[in-house]
C-alpha positions in Angstrom: -45.5 259.8 -31.8 -44.3 256.3 -32.8 -45.8 253.5 -30.8 -43.4 250.8 -29.9 -44.7 247.2 -29.9 -44.4 244.9 -27.0 -42.5 242.5 -29.2 -39.9 245.1 -29.9 -39.7 246.0 -26.2 -39.1 242.3 -25.4 -36.4 241.9 -28.0 -34.6 245.0 -26.9 -35.0 243.9 -23.2 -33.4 240.5 -24.0 -30.6 242.3 -25.8 -29.9 244.5 -22.8 -30.0 241.6 -20.4 -27.4 239.8 -22.6 -25.2 242.9 -22.6 -25.5 243.2 -18.8 -24.6 239.5 -18.4 -21.6 240.0 -20.6 -20.3 242.7 -18.3 -21.1 240.7 -15.1 -18.0 239.4 -13.4 -18.0 235.6 -13.0 -16.4 234.7 -9.6 -14.7 231.5 -10.9 -13.9 230.1 -14.3 -16.0 227.3 -15.5 -14.8 223.7 -14.8 -13.6 221.6 -17.7 -16.6 219.2 -17.4 -19.1 222.1 -18.0 -17.7 223.2 -21.4 -20.6 221.6 -23.3 -23.1 223.0 -20.8 -21.7 226.5 -21.6 -22.1 225.9 -25.3 -25.7 224.7 -24.9 -26.5 227.7 -22.8 -25.1 230.0 -25.5 -27.1 228.1 -28.2 -30.3 228.4 -26.2 -29.8 232.1 -25.3 -29.3 233.1 -28.9 -32.1 230.8 -30.1 -34.5 232.7 -27.8 -33.1 236.0 -28.8 -33.4 235.2 -32.5 -37.0 234.1 -32.0 -37.8 237.4 -30.4 -36.1 239.3 -33.2 -38.0 237.2 -35.7 -41.2 238.0 -33.9 -40.5 241.7 -34.4 -39.2 241.4 -38.0 -42.1 239.3 -39.2 -44.8 241.4 -37.4 -45.8 238.7 -35.0 -44.8 235.8 -37.3 -47.3 237.0 -39.9 -45.2 238.7 -42.6 -42.7 236.0 -43.8 -41.1 237.9 -46.7 -37.5 236.7 -47.1 -36.2 240.2 -46.6 -37.8 240.6 -43.2 -36.9 237.1 -42.1 -33.3 237.6 -43.3 -32.9 241.0 -41.6 -34.1 239.6 -38.3 -31.8 236.6 -38.4 -28.9 238.9 -39.6 -29.5 241.3 -36.7 -29.4 238.4 -34.2 -26.2 237.0 -35.8 -24.5 240.4 -35.8 -25.5 240.9 -32.1 -23.9 237.5 -31.4 -20.7 238.6 -33.1 -20.8 241.9 -31.2 -21.1 240.2 -27.8 -18.2 238.0 -28.4 -16.0 240.9 -29.7 -17.0 243.0 -26.7 -15.8 240.3 -24.4 -12.3 240.8 -25.8 -12.4 244.3 -24.2 -13.7 243.2 -20.8 -10.7 242.2 -18.6 -12.5 239.3 -16.8 -14.1 237.9 -19.9 -12.7 236.4 -23.1 -14.2 236.0 -26.5 -14.3 232.4 -27.8 -14.8 231.2 -31.3 -16.7 228.1 -30.1 -19.1 230.4 -28.1 -19.6 232.4 -31.3 -20.3 229.1 -33.2 -22.9 228.1 -30.6 -24.5 231.5 -30.8 -24.8 231.4 -34.6 -26.0 227.8 -34.5 -28.8 229.0 -32.0 -29.7 231.8 -34.4 -29.9 229.3 -37.3 -31.9 226.8 -35.4 -34.3 229.5 -34.4 -34.8 230.5 -38.1 -35.3 226.9 -39.1 -37.8 226.2 -36.2 -39.8 229.4 -36.9 -39.9 228.8 -40.7 -40.9 225.1 -40.2 -43.7 226.1 -37.8 -44.9 228.7 -40.2 -45.0 226.2 -43.0 -46.8 223.6 -40.9 -49.4 226.3 -39.9 -50.1 227.1 -43.5 -50.7 223.4 -44.4 -53.1 222.8 -41.5 
């Protein structure tokens, strides 16, 4: 029997929560003054998700082979694309290129942050 790590359970749990939120019906559209707030929320959600994927892909931030690192970031980026595409199929949602850009930026920032912290840890 394969033992599933707590990191993998957390990453999958976050992914499921994002999918549930995607299907949740928002009672009112966002106001114009909250557009940037929406993008920051997208960035932060996908930054956290990417960090959890990196935690799994690098075995608890220990195995920083480029292949593992790249697969984890790629999976987070693909999940981001999937969520925006799925919103095109949900009547009360709409996919947005700027949301996708914020999602991908969050994934990229997560990769940069984790890599920088790993590099600093090696030098200390």
